[in-house]
TORPA-202805 format. One record per residue (C-alpha): residue number from 0; residue in three letters; x, y, z. Coordinates in pm, whole numbers, padded with zeros to 5 digits. Example, Ala and Ser with C-alpha at 12.3 -4.5 7.8 and 13.67 -1.06 7.14 Angstrom:
residues 2
n->0; res->ALA; x->01230; y->-00450; z->00780
n->1; res->SER; x->01367; y->-00106; z->00714
***
This chain:
residues 377
n->0; res->MET; x->12801; y->11735; z->07660
n->1; res->ASN; x->13073; y->11439; z->07637
n->2; res->PHE; x->12923; y->11068; z->07682
n->3; res->ASN; x->13249; y->10969; z->07809
n->4; res->ARG; x->13316; y->11222; z->08073
n->5; res->LEU; x->12955; y->11180; z->08183
n->6; res->LYS; x->13015; y->10790; z->08237
n->7; res->ALA; x->13358; y->10864; z->08417
n->8; res->VAL; x->13202; y->11102; z->08678
n->9; res->ILE; x->12909; y->10842; z->08775
n->10; res->ARG; x->13187; y->10566; z->08775
n->11; res->LYS; x->13361; y->10788; z->09046
n->12; res->GLU; x->13033; y->10876; z->09219
n->13; res->PHE; x->12948; y->10490; z->09201
n->14; res->TYR; x->13287; y->10402; z->09346
n->15; res->HIS; x->13214; y->10677; z->09608
n->16; res->LEU; x->12896; y->10524; z->09749
n->17; res->ILE; x->13025; y->10148; z->09763
n->18; res->ARG; x->13320; y->10273; z->09990
n->19; res->ASP; x->13089; y->10466; z->10181
n->20; res->TYR; x->12886; y->10259; z->10398
n->21; res->ARG; x->12694; y->10555; z->10573
n->22; res->SER; x->12599; y->10657; z->10293
n->23; res->LEU; x->12463; y->10331; z->10146
n->24; res->TYR; x->12301; y->10292; z->10513
n->25; res->LEU; x->12112; y->10661; z->10488
n->26; res->ALA; x->12017; y->10523; z->10165
n->27; res->PHE; x->11821; y->10199; z->10195
n->28; res->ALA; x->11810; y->10109; z->10591
n->29; res->VAL; x->11658; y->10414; z->10711
n->30; res->PRO; x->11406; y->10428; z->10441
n->31; res->LEU; x->11306; y->10096; z->10539
n->32; res->LEU; x->11327; y->10153; z->10903
n->33; res->LEU; x->11089; y->10500; z->10829
n->34; res->ILE; x->10837; y->10286; z->10627
n->35; res->ILE; x->10805; y->10039; z->10883
n->36; res->LEU; x->10787; y->10226; z->11220
n->37; res->PHE; x->10553; y->10486; z->11025
n->38; res->GLY; x->10334; y->10217; z->10930
n->39; res->TYR; x->10277; y->10012; z->11236
n->40; res->ALA; x->10347; y->10328; z->11500
n->41; res->LEU; x->10165; y->10638; z->11339
n->42; res->SER; x->09783; y->10591; z->11304
n->43; res->LEU; x->09547; y->10846; z->11311
n->44; res->ASP; x->09283; y->10548; z->11444
n->45; res->VAL; x->09126; y->10578; z->11748
n->46; res->ASP; x->08956; y->10266; z->11903
n->47; res->ASN; x->08981; y->10103; z->12223
n->48; res->VAL; x->08972; y->10396; z->12408
n->49; res->GLU; x->09025; y->10271; z->12780
n->50; res->THR; x->08670; y->10365; z->12993
n->51; res->VAL; x->08621; y->10323; z->13306
n->52; res->PHE; x->08248; y->10341; z->13479
n->53; res->VAL; x->08142; y->10463; z->13823
n->54; res->ASP; x->07785; y->10271; z->13837
n->55; res->TYR; x->07629; y->10420; z->14147
n->56; res->ASP; x->07291; y->10262; z->14006
n->57; res->LYS; x->07420; y->09894; z->14023
n->58; res->THR; x->07106; y->09736; z->13855
n->59; res->GLU; x->07036; y->09544; z->13503
n->60; res->PHE; x->06967; y->09896; z->13341
n->61; res->SER; x->07279; y->10024; z->13419
n->62; res->ARG; x->07488; y->09701; z->13316
n->63; res->ASP; x->07318; y->09689; z->13002
n->64; res->PHE; x->07456; y->10042; z->12881
n->65; res->ILE; x->07846; y->09940; z->12990
n->66; res->ARG; x->07797; y->09608; z->12811
n->67; res->ASN; x->07661; y->09792; z->12515
n->68; res->LEU; x->07963; y->10042; z->12554
n->69; res->ASP; x->08236; y->09750; z->12567
n->70; res->ALA; x->08063; y->09553; z->12280
n->71; res->SER; x->08159; y->09866; z->12072
n->72; res->SER; x->08466; y->09850; z->11877
n->73; res->TYR; x->08566; y->10216; z->12020
n->74; res->PHE; x->08566; y->10148; z->12328
n->75; res->HIS; x->08700; y->09911; z->12587
n->76; res->VAL; x->08584; y->09918; z->12932
n->77; res->ALA; x->08889; y->09839; z->13163
n->78; res->GLU; x->08710; y->09911; z->13531
n->79; res->ILE; x->08350; y->09961; z->13706
n->80; res->LEU; x->08506; y->10175; z->13996
n->81; res->PRO; x->08367; y->10214; z->14369
n->82; res->GLY; x->08335; y->10605; z->14340
n->83; res->ILE; x->08424; y->10890; z->14154
n->84; res->LYS; x->08806; y->10982; z->14323
n->85; res->ASP; x->08889; y->10620; z->14177
n->86; res->ALA; x->08798; y->10764; z->13831
n->87; res->VAL; x->08985; y->11084; z->13853
n->88; res->ASP; x->09263; y->10867; z->13984
n->89; res->TYR; x->09248; y->10657; z->13668
n->90; res->LEU; x->09286; y->11028; z->13467
n->91; res->ASP; x->09521; y->11151; z->13665
n->92; res->HIS; x->09766; y->10858; z->13605
n->93; res->ASP; x->09676; y->10792; z->13251
n->94; res->ARG; x->09520; y->10442; z->13285
n->95; res->ALA; x->09163; y->10581; z->13146
n->96; res->LYS; x->09113; y->10828; z->12879
n->97; res->LEU; x->08743; y->10791; z->12927
n->98; res->ALA; x->08531; y->10814; z->13274
n->99; res->ILE; x->08137; y->10763; z->13296
n->100; res->VAL; x->07941; y->10816; z->13588
n->101; res->ILE; x->07621; y->10691; z->13593
n->102; res->PRO; x->07371; y->10828; z->13841
n->103; res->PRO; x->07167; y->10608; z->14153
n->104; res->ASP; x->06877; y->10707; z->14017
n->105; res->PHE; x->06931; y->10583; z->13661
n->106; res->LYS; x->06684; y->10340; z->13636
n->107; res->LYS; x->06431; y->10476; z->13853
n->108; res->LYS; x->06403; y->10766; z->13594
n->109; res->MET; x->06427; y->10593; z->13287
n->110; res->GLY; x->06148; y->10335; z->13401
n->111; res->ALA; x->05953; y->10673; z->13461
n->112; res->ASP; x->05996; y->10752; z->13150
n->113; res->ARG; x->06182; y->11094; z->13254
n->114; res->GLU; x->06485; y->11265; z->13154
n->115; res->THR; x->06826; y->11163; z->13327
n->116; res->GLN; x->07202; y->11266; z->13324
n->117; res->MET; x->07488; y->11081; z->13344
n->118; res->GLN; x->07861; y->11280; z->13407
n->119; res->ILE; x->08076; y->11192; z->13121
n->120; res->ILE; x->08465; y->11283; z->13159
n->121; res->ILE; x->08709; y->11309; z->12855
n->122; res->GLU; x->09116; y->11298; z->12907
n->123; res->GLY; x->09178; y->11559; z->12679
n->124; res->SER; x->09522; y->11713; z->12707
n->125; res->ASP; x->09558; y->11600; z->12371
n->126; res->PRO; x->09289; y->11769; z->12189
n->127; res->THR; x->09229; y->11582; z->11860
n->128; res->PHE; x->09236; y->11258; z->12060
n->129; res->GLY; x->08972; y->11407; z->12293
n->130; res->ILE; x->08762; y->11566; z->12030
n->131; res->ILE; x->08725; y->11192; z->11818
n->132; res->VAL; x->08689; y->11048; z->12104
n->133; res->ARG; x->08388; y->11324; z->12215
n->134; res->GLY; x->08256; y->11231; z->11860
n->135; res->TYR; x->08252; y->10869; z->11955
n->136; res->ILE; x->08042; y->10885; z->12250
n->137; res->THR; x->07828; y->11129; z->12127
n->138; res->SER; x->07706; y->10921; z->11869
n->139; res->PHE; x->07680; y->10599; z->12113
n->140; res->VAL; x->07441; y->10809; z->12368
n->141; res->GLU; x->07231; y->10896; z->12049
n->142; res->LYS; x->07221; y->10581; z->11925
n->143; res->TYR; x->07135; y->10447; z->12213
n->144; res->ASN; x->06901; y->10687; z->12275
n->145; res->ARG; x->06717; y->10600; z->11964
n->146; res->LYS; x->06687; y->10238; z->12090
n->147; res->LEU; x->06513; y->10333; z->12423
n->148; res->LEU; x->06293; y->10596; z->12223
n->149; res->LEU; x->06180; y->10286; z->12022
n->150; res->GLU; x->06103; y->10089; z->12322
n->151; res->PHE; x->05896; y->10404; z->12472
n->152; res->LEU; x->05700; y->10372; z->12154
n->153; res->ASN; x->05672; y->10030; z->12159
n->154; res->ARG; x->05539; y->10021; z->12532
n->155; res->HIS; x->05274; y->10255; z->12420
n->156; res->GLY; x->05134; y->10080; z->12102
n->157; res->GLN; x->05280; y->10369; z->11879
n->158; res->GLU; x->05461; y->10335; z->11552
n->159; res->LYS; x->05807; y->10435; z->11541
n->160; res->ILE; x->05858; y->10794; z->11420
n->161; res->ASN; x->06092; y->10862; z->11129
n->162; res->PRO; x->06318; y->11144; z->11128
n->163; res->PRO; x->06257; y->11444; z->10897
n->164; res->VAL; x->06641; y->11426; z->10724
n->165; res->GLU; x->06776; y->11068; z->10671
n->166; res->GLY; x->07177; y->11088; z->10603
n->167; res->ARG; x->07278; y->10859; z->10345
n->168; res->ILE; x->07642; y->10854; z->10421
n->169; res->ARG; x->07866; y->10718; z->10198
n->170; res->ILE; x->08285; y->10727; z->10220
n->171; res->TRP; x->08506; y->10733; z->09882
n->172; res->PHE; x->08861; y->10630; z->09794
n->173; res->ASN; x->08924; y->10517; z->10137
n->174; res->GLU; x->08597; y->10314; z->10255
n->175; res->ASP; x->08744; y->10162; z->10559
n->176; res->MET; x->08889; y->10457; z->10688
n->177; res->GLU; x->09203; y->10312; z->10757
n->178; res->SER; x->09499; y->10562; z->10869
n->179; res->ARG; x->09798; y->10315; z->10694
n->180; res->ASN; x->09603; y->10390; z->10326
n->181; res->PHE; x->09664; y->10750; z->10363
n->182; res->ILE; x->10064; y->10696; z->10563
n->183; res->ILE; x->10210; y->10458; z->10367
n->184; res->PRO; x->10204; y->10699; z->10062
n->185; res->GLY; x->10264; y->11015; z->10267
n->186; res->ILE; x->10577; y->10838; z->10350
n->187; res->ILE; x->10706; y->10778; z->10044
n->188; res->ALA; x->10739; y->11164; z->09998
n->189; res->VAL; x->10969; y->11190; z->10285
n->190; res->ILE; x->11190; y->10900; z->10197
n->191; res->ILE; x->11283; y->11023; z->09815
n->192; res->MET; x->11356; y->11364; z->10030
n->193; res->ILE; x->11599; y->11172; z->10232
n->194; res->VAL; x->11748; y->11018; z->09999
n->195; res->GLY; x->11767; y->11260; z->09758
n->196; res->ALA; x->11812; y->11602; z->09967
n->197; res->LEU; x->12046; y->11454; z->10239
n->198; res->LEU; x->12238; y->11250; z->10018
n->199; res->THR; x->12341; y->11482; z->09765
n->200; res->SER; x->12368; y->11775; z->09982
n->201; res->LEU; x->12715; y->11651; z->10048
n->202; res->VAL; x->12823; y->11592; z->09720
n->203; res->ILE; x->12975; y->11868; z->09652
n->204; res->ALA; x->13093; y->11987; z->10003
n->205; res->ARG; x->13267; y->11683; z->10023
n->206; res->GLU; x->13469; y->11792; z->09695
n->207; res->TYR; x->13541; y->12091; z->09838
n->208; res->GLU; x->13637; y->11972; z->10204
n->209; res->ASN; x->13849; y->11695; z->10059
n->210; res->GLY; x->14051; y->11933; z->09843
n->211; res->THR; x->13986; y->11711; z->09521
n->212; res->MET; x->13712; y->12006; z->09395
n->213; res->GLU; x->14024; y->12181; z->09224
n->214; res->THR; x->14126; y->11877; z->09068
n->215; res->ILE; x->13790; y->11899; z->08927
n->216; res->LYS; x->13790; y->12232; z->08779
n->217; res->SER; x->14134; y->12148; z->08600
n->218; res->LEU; x->13961; y->11865; z->08431
n->219; res->PRO; x->13760; y->11858; z->08079
n->220; res->VAL; x->13460; y->11821; z->08258
n->221; res->LYS; x->13161; y->12057; z->08201
n->222; res->ALA; x->12928; y->12153; z->08469
n->223; res->GLU; x->12637; y->11988; z->08367
n->224; res->GLU; x->12822; y->11681; z->08312
n->225; res->LEU; x->12931; y->11688; z->08669
n->226; res->LEU; x->12577; y->11720; z->08767
n->227; res->LEU; x->12435; y->11495; z->08577
n->228; res->GLY; x->12678; y->11267; z->08647
n->229; res->LYS; x->12691; y->11277; z->09026
n->230; res->ALA; x->12303; y->11311; z->09030
n->231; res->ILE; x->12227; y->10941; z->08820
n->232; res->PRO; x->12332; y->10680; z->09105
n->233; res->TYR; x->12128; y->10878; z->09360
n->234; res->PHE; x->11873; y->10880; z->09111
n->235; res->PHE; x->11866; y->10502; z->09083
n->236; res->ILE; x->11900; y->10443; z->09462
n->237; res->GLY; x->11596; y->10661; z->09493
n->238; res->LEU; x->11385; y->10461; z->09246
n->239; res->THR; x->11533; y->10154; z->09426
n->240; res->ASP; x->11350; y->10289; z->09781
n->241; res->VAL; x->11022; y->10377; z->09565
n->242; res->LEU; x->10996; y->09996; z->09429
n->243; res->ILE; x->11046; y->09912; z->09794
n->244; res->SER; x->10801; y->10151; z->09967
n->245; res->ILE; x->10547; y->10039; z->09753
n->246; res->LEU; x->10614; y->09630; z->09782
n->247; res->LEU; x->10618; y->09670; z->10183
n->248; res->GLY; x->10313; y->09903; z->10174
n->249; res->GLN; x->10146; y->09630; z->09987
n->250; res->LEU; x->10287; y->09340; z->10155
n->251; res->LEU; x->10308; y->09452; z->10506
n->252; res->PHE; x->10011; y->09682; z->10543
n->253; res->GLY; x->09827; y->09619; z->10218
n->254; res->VAL; x->09780; y->09940; z->10061
n->255; res->VAL; x->09729; y->09849; z->09708
n->256; res->MET; x->09794; y->10136; z->09420
n->257; res->LYS; x->09453; y->10199; z->09283
n->258; res->GLY; x->09636; y->10422; z->09001
n->259; res->ASN; x->09860; y->10351; z->08709
n->260; res->PHE; x->10243; y->10221; z->08818
n->261; res->TRP; x->10355; y->10416; z->08561
n->262; res->LEU; x->10248; y->10741; z->08658
n->263; res->MET; x->10369; y->10686; z->09009
n->264; res->ILE; x->10717; y->10621; z->08829
n->265; res->LEU; x->10703; y->10889; z->08623
n->266; res->ALA; x->10559; y->11173; z->08888
n->267; res->SER; x->10842; y->10960; z->09157
n->268; res->SER; x->11116; y->11031; z->08925
n->269; res->LEU; x->10982; y->11434; z->08901
n->270; res->TYR; x->10990; y->11478; z->09271
n->271; res->LEU; x->11326; y->11293; z->09285
n->272; res->SER; x->11481; y->11514; z->09060
n->273; res->VAL; x->11349; y->11806; z->09256
n->274; res->ALA; x->11506; y->11665; z->09581
n->275; res->LEU; x->11854; y->11564; z->09393
n->276; res->SER; x->11816; y->11937; z->09253
n->277; res->LEU; x->11804; y->12069; z->09596
n->278; res->GLY; x->12053; y->11890; z->09788
n->279; res->PHE; x->12315; y->11975; z->09509
n->280; res->LEU; x->12186; y->12353; z->09599
n->281; res->ILE; x->12248; y->12337; z->09973
n->282; res->SER; x->12588; y->12107; z->09923
n->283; res->ASN; x->12726; y->12463; z->09635
n->284; res->ILE; x->12620; y->12698; z->09878
n->285; res->THR; x->12719; y->12580; z->10187
n->286; res->LYS; x->13070; y->12413; z->10097
n->287; res->SER; x->13044; y->12208; z->10424
n->288; res->GLN; x->12901; y->11843; z->10485
n->289; res->LEU; x->12816; y->11932; z->10854
n->290; res->LEU; x->12636; y->12264; z->10796
n->291; res->ALA; x->12487; y->12109; z->10435
n->292; res->ASN; x->12340; y->11817; z->10634
n->293; res->GLN; x->12179; y->12045; z->10904
n->294; res->ILE; x->12071; y->12299; z->10653
n->295; res->ALA; x->11894; y->11985; z->10455
n->296; res->ILE; x->11743; y->11812; z->10737
n->297; res->MET; x->11550; y->12200; z->10834
n->298; res->THR; x->11520; y->12267; z->10462
n->299; res->THR; x->11386; y->11932; z->10356
n->300; res->TYR; x->11336; y->11664; z->10556
n->301; res->LEU; x->11063; y->11871; z->10839
n->302; res->PRO; x->10904; y->12074; z->10558
n->303; res->SER; x->10827; y->11721; z->10455
n->304; res->LEU; x->10694; y->11560; z->10706
n->305; res->LEU; x->10509; y->11881; z->10882
n->306; res->LEU; x->10430; y->12134; z->10614
n->307; res->SER; x->10314; y->11892; z->10331
n->308; res->ASN; x->09954; y->11833; z->10458
n->309; res->PHE; x->10122; y->11482; z->10537
n->310; res->VAL; x->10060; y->11461; z->10925
n->311; res->PHE; x->09883; y->11807; z->10980
n->312; res->PRO; x->09621; y->11955; z->10757
n->313; res->ILE; x->09732; y->12262; z->10548
n->314; res->ILE; x->09404; y->12430; z->10607
n->315; res->ASN; x->09420; y->12444; z->10970
n->316; res->MET; x->09745; y->12640; z->10965
n->317; res->PRO; x->09779; y->13000; z->10986
n->318; res->LYS; x->09767; y->13176; z->10654
n->319; res->ILE; x->10151; y->13297; z->10672
n->320; res->ILE; x->10235; y->12926; z->10728
n->321; res->GLN; x->09972; y->12818; z->10374
n->322; res->VAL; x->10173; y->13083; z->10216
n->323; res->ILE; x->10533; y->12920; z->10297
n->324; res->THR; x->10373; y->12511; z->10217
n->325; res->LEU; x->10355; y->12676; z->09845
n->326; res->VAL; x->10746; y->12618; z->09801
n->327; res->VAL; x->10718; y->12286; z->09980
n->328; res->PRO; x->10784; y->12036; z->09659
n->329; res->ALA; x->10644; y->11737; z->09921
n->330; res->ARG; x->10281; y->11958; z->09953
n->331; res->TYR; x->10250; y->11865; z->09553
n->332; res->PHE; x->10370; y->11539; z->09576
n->333; res->ILE; x->10156; y->11406; z->09830
n->334; res->ASP; x->09858; y->11577; z->09618
n->335; res->ILE; x->09998; y->11290; z->09321
n->336; res->LEU; x->10013; y->11004; z->09569
n->337; res->LEU; x->09703; y->11059; z->09726
n->338; res->GLY; x->09531; y->11052; z->09360
n->339; res->ILE; x->09695; y->10803; z->09243
n->340; res->TYR; x->09681; y->10553; z->09531
n->341; res->LEU; x->09323; y->10645; z->09644
n->342; res->ARG; x->09112; y->10818; z->09389
n->343; res->ASN; x->09262; y->10639; z->09077
n->344; res->LEU; x->09330; y->10955; z->08896
n->345; res->GLY; x->09522; y->10997; z->08592
n->346; res->LEU; x->09733; y->11259; z->08400
n->347; res->VAL; x->09448; y->11501; z->08349
n->348; res->TYR; x->09349; y->11573; z->08720
n->349; res->LEU; x->09726; y->11538; z->08834
n->350; res->TRP; x->09940; y->11765; z->08580
n->351; res->PRO; x->09920; y->12097; z->08791
n->352; res->SER; x->10130; y->11946; z->09092
n->353; res->MET; x->10370; y->11813; z->08813
n->354; res->LEU; x->10389; y->12110; z->08665
n->355; res->VAL; x->10447; y->12245; z->08955
n->356; res->LEU; x->10743; y->11984; z->09065
n->357; res->MET; x->10848; y->12061; z->08702
n->358; res->ILE; x->10929; y->12431; z->08743
n->359; res->MET; x->11074; y->12373; z->09077
n->360; res->PHE; x->11337; y->12131; z->08904
n->361; res->VAL; x->11408; y->12333; z->08609
n->362; res->VAL; x->11480; y->12657; z->08863
n->363; res->LEU; x->11688; y->12491; z->09077
n->364; res->ALA; x->11894; y->12285; z->08822
n->365; res->PHE; x->11950; y->12649; z->08693
n->366; res->PHE; x->12096; y->12765; z->08983
n->367; res->ASN; x->12301; y->12477; z->09049
n->368; res->TYR; x->12415; y->12546; z->08644
n->369; res->ARG; x->12495; y->12858; z->08730
n->370; res->MET; x->12687; y->12846; z->09071
n->371; res->LEU; x->12930; y->12571; z->08914
n->372; res->LYS; x->12973; y->12777; z->08606
n->373; res->ARG; x->13106; y->13056; z->08858
n->374; res->GLU; x->13323; y->12844; z->09043
n->375; res->GLY; x->13485; y->12770; z->08687
n->376; res->LEU; x->13348; y->12440; z->08538
***
């Protein structure tokens, strides 16, 4: 490999990047936009669930139940309605997600220490949201029942009965259960794939479309020099985006990396190399910028978002889809990111995922090299 020829290819690609404002926009503006949008807009947390009540009892006892629910951070009592038809109207028009109907004999049965029932209706068009809300309201009712049971025992002069099993729950790694602590590291994988694969998927195809590939073949430039020279500018752009994402995640969202910073840079560099190699392979195969861009979106960006354990858990997917995720590089990089960001893991625990990324890079680089050799480089 000749350093002067390599430097000339790097300079050529660097000048092209400076002149092509669209590439610079894709390289910097889109990642910034993604991390801000995902950080603020995408949230898996459920709180302030809009709740409406139909209180047929209209007693201090029923009002106490409503006040207790409204005091919870998970629920917001939007309205107390006169009838069940009004509650259905609120649910139909998406003005409420939860409707609770308190029967007219609520206080009477409670005063007689008898079991009573109330109707709880959950808007379940989004099943994930509905399941979470059902868990919240079930937990609240159980807690309220324990409070009533304790009052019942006190009225009858009995001691408090402790349950036979007491669960002492501790949450590790994401103690506050904030979804952004999971989302911000995951979006870094998507950003790197956008910068790496989408941009480089146009590089070789552009040479073919502009007719400059034949000129390159006539030059004393080897295949490895062309690949490395074109990849280096995008590699540094990708690393810059990683650093910007880490900084924005900490400044805007308070997501602090628990693990080693240099291990993060090493893993990001490896994953970025895979993304660049994948983009070059698409560009080599298609030889068309439009087709390369479409294929890159389908094979890199979308799998990184959908099949990487980022938004949708892989364990819940059909078996055939789980097998397909084994060839998605973002799956392994997100495991590394979560290990570094949330679990404070080191190379001893993360090396299997890094080894898979290394194998992917070697295989993709080999195919790129062979294809350029066939073209006469």
